[in-house]
Residue, then its C-alpha position, 0 to 999 in steps of 0.5 A: x193272882x192274875x185274875x185278882x189284878x184283872x178284876x181291879x182293871x175296871x174302866x172306872x178304876x183306870x179312869x180314876x188312876x188316869x185322872x190322879x196322874x193327870x192332876x199330879x203331872x198338871x201340878x208340876x207343869x203349872x209349878x205348884x210347890x211349897x212356899x218353903x222352897x221359895x222363902x226361908x222362915x225364921x219366926x224370931x226375925x219376923x217378930x223382932x223386926x223393928x218391934x218392941x217386946x210389947x209389939x212382938x207379943x201383940x203380933x203373937x196374940x193376933x195370929x190366927x192359924x189359917x188366917x192367910x189374908x189377915x182379916x181376922x177370920x178363916x174363910x175360903x178366901x184364905x184357902x184361895x190365897x194360899x193356893x195362889x201363894x203355892x202356885x207363885x202368883x201371889x206374895x204375902x209378907x213374911x209374918x204371914x207364915x206365922x199363920x201356918x195352920x199346921x205349924x210346920x213353918x212352910x206353906x204346903x197343900x196340907x195347909x190348904x186341906x187344913x183350912x178346907x177341913x176347918x171350914x167344912x161343917x162337922x159330920x154328925 
């Protein structure tokens, strides 16, 4: 059993584990967190805010999952903006949470990964 463990302790594996731990610790040190910890989100309040029913329907129809910056397209800039929001260096209006890619109601790193997967070319 010990020989199996010792075979896994190659310099490459140890450096990968070290790099992974450094990334995790670094993200906590710079303050990456989910926007859900910063903002509470109730989509109905965002939709009702001084809007008629027709305006509410228009907002819902114009929402594109992953379009964080609201330019009508999902681009790399959306992923960058979302990372800035998660880090706490950028703010977005509450209705932006309607574009939450995975529909969880909070922005997380999973949403950034969703955008990156959406943008990546499909593999044959």
